[in-house]
Structure formats: structure tokens, C-alpha cells
C-alpha positions, 0 to 999 in steps of 0.5 A, a space after each residue: 550787137 556785140 561783134 567780138 571772138 568767134 562767129 558762133 553760126 556757119 554760112 550755108 556753103 561752110 554747112 555744105 563744106 563741113 557736112 561734105 567733109 564729115 561724109 569723108 570721115 564717115 568713110 574713114 570709119 567705113 574703112 575702119 569698119 571694114 577692118 574689124 569685119 576683116 579681122 571676124 574672117 580671118 580669126 573668127 570667134 567660136 562664140 560670135 555674141 561675145 566678141 561681136 559685142 565688144 567689137 561693134 562696141 569699140 567701134 562705136 566709141 571710135 565713131 564717137 570719138 571722131 565726131 567729137 574730135 572732128 566737131 571741136 577742130 574743124 567745127 568751131 566747137 559745136 557739134 551738130 547733128 548734120 556732121 553725126 548724119 554727115 558721118 553715117 551716110 558716109 559709112 553707109 556709102 562705103 560699106 554699100 559700095 566698096 567695103 562689101 567688095 573688099 570685104 568679099 576679095 579677103 574673105 576669098 583670098 583668105 580661103 584660097 591661103 587656107 585651102 593651100 596651107 591645109 593643102 601643105 600640112 600634114 595630116 594628123 592622124 587620130 590617136 585611135 587611129 595610131 593605136 589600132 594600127 600599132 594593135 594589127 601590127 602586133 599581130 
């Protein structure tokens, strides 16, 4: 049996550690997903389909690249399915626990700031109201 070079297999404890690391990677990717969600809350697109599709596509590329880089560096170049499963699990854990809470808090803060700004800014009068007021003054 040839024993030269790197071993191409991982022991069970190493696989468990790599799976847990991929879950941590998924949590980080969940935070990235939350950044996209917060941007959509702060700047809601007028037509939601295209910007939402583009941000989801960009997130998918980021997710794929992150798992590939993780596999290439920490996984000795082997792309294993449990890395993807671990990353998906970590992302889901983050989004359904802390992610919803964080997004809810940010949404509430943005709404509060929006109400304050709306109250502080002078209200614009419609052009029709200004013209009719000027017409009344002339009479």
C-alpha cells in the first residue's frame, strides 16, 4: 500500500470536528444573509422581484464560494456533502433563532427612526394646495 503524500480520508472524530466547523461557517453565512435582509428592510425596492432575486443569487454565490474555500483549505481539498449540510444547518439555526430576533429589532429601530424623521421634516404642500391658496388670497 502506498503511504506517500497526504492521507485522503478523515477519521470519524476529524469528520465530526469538520462538520461542527461547517455549522459555524453556516452561522457566519446566516449573518451575511441577515445583512441582505436588513438592506431590504431599510431600502425596500419598489418592485421586489428583481432586487430580491439578485440579492438571493448573490447570496447563493457567496454561500457556494464559502463552502468551496472551506473545503479547499480546511477539508484538504475534498468537497464533502456533510460540509454543505453543516453549512445549511448552521444558516438555518442562525436565521430561525438569533436572526429573526436581530432582524425584528433592526426593523423596529428603523421604523422608530423613520417616524422621528417624518415628524421632524417639514411637510411638503401639494402644488395644487399652494396655487388654490394663492388664488384665494387674490380674491
